[in-house]
C-alpha positions in Angstrom: 44.7 33.3 -124.0 43.0 29.7 -124.0 42.6 30.0 -127.6 46.3 30.8 -128.4 47.2 27.8 -126.2 45.2 25.6 -128.0 46.7 26.7 -131.2 50.1 26.4 -129.6 49.7 22.9 -128.3 48.1 21.7 -131.4 50.9 22.8 -133.5 53.5 21.4 -131.1 51.5 17.9 -131.1 51.4 17.7 -134.8 55.2 18.9 -135.1 56.2 16.1 -132.6 54.0 13.5 -134.2 55.8 14.5 -137.7 59.2 14.5 -135.7 58.7 11.2 -134.4 57.4 9.5 -137.4 59.9 11.0 -139.7 62.9 9.8 -137.5 61.2 6.4 -137.0 61.2 6.1 -140.9 64.7 6.9 -141.2 66.4 5.5 -138.0 65.8 2.4 -136.2 66.1 3.3 -132.5 66.4 -0.6 -131.4 69.4 -1.0 -133.8 71.1 2.2 -132.6 70.5 1.7 -129.0 74.0 0.5 -128.0 75.7 3.5 -129.8 73.1 6.1 -128.4 73.5 4.7 -124.9 77.1 5.3 -125.0 76.8 8.9 -125.5 76.8 10.9 -122.1 74.5 13.5 -123.4 72.1 10.8 -124.6 72.0 9.5 -121.1 71.6 13.1 -119.6 68.7 13.5 -122.1 66.9 10.4 -120.6 67.4 11.5 -117.2 65.9 14.9 -118.3 63.0 13.4 -120.0 62.0 11.0 -117.0 62.5 13.9 -114.6 60.0 16.0 -116.7 57.4 13.1 -116.9 57.7 12.8 -113.2 56.6 16.5 -112.9 53.9 16.1 -115.5 52.7 12.9 -114.0 52.4 14.5 -110.5 50.1 17.1 -112.0 48.1 14.4 -113.9 47.6 12.5 -110.4 46.4 15.9 -109.0 43.9 16.5 -112.0 42.6 12.9 -112.2 40.4 11.3 -109.7 41.0 7.7 -111.5 44.0 5.9 -110.4 43.4 3.7 -113.3 43.3 6.7 -115.7 46.5 8.0 -114.2 48.5 4.8 -114.6 47.2 4.8 -118.3 48.5 8.5 -118.5 51.9 7.4 -117.1 52.5 4.8 -119.5 51.5 7.1 -122.5 53.9 9.8 -121.0 56.6 7.3 -120.9 55.9 5.9 -124.2 55.1 8.7 -126.2 56.9 11.6 -124.1 55.8 15.1 -125.5 53.3 13.8 -128.0 51.3 12.5 -124.7 52.1 15.6 -122.6 50.8 17.8 -125.6 47.6 15.6 -125.9 47.0 15.7 -122.1 47.3 19.4 -122.1 44.8 19.9 -125.2 42.3 17.5 -123.7 42.3 19.7 -120.3 42.3 22.9 -122.7 39.3 21.7 -124.5 37.5 20.6 -121.2 37.4 24.1 -119.8 34.1 26.0 -120.0 33.5 29.3 -121.4 35.3 32.0 -119.2 37.7 29.7 -117.5 41.4 30.3 -118.0 44.9 29.3 -116.8 44.0 29.3 -113.2 41.3 26.5 -113.8 43.4 24.7 -116.4 46.3 24.2 -113.7 44.2 23.7 -110.7 40.7 22.3 -111.5 40.4 18.7 -110.7 38.7 16.5 -113.5 35.3 15.3 -112.1 
């Protein structure tokens, strides 16, 4: 199961990096912000994004003992979104010891 999750989150990480880079090459968010901000679904998507960042950040705060590291992850989550989320999960997956599973992934605090 852990190997499958490593593959899944690696593919998702790569896919999201590709999507963000490709979109950035073809479209300037800062030039289109006024238009995008006027779309109700875009505003709802941003609220949804920040709600998800909050949920993931609470998990990060539980997992990490360092407040500084938690703040760094908050910045990364806000700036990079799902790229940072996937990276964090991948880091946690690769920190697991042989024989550890989902329970440890979700509940084991970093030391």
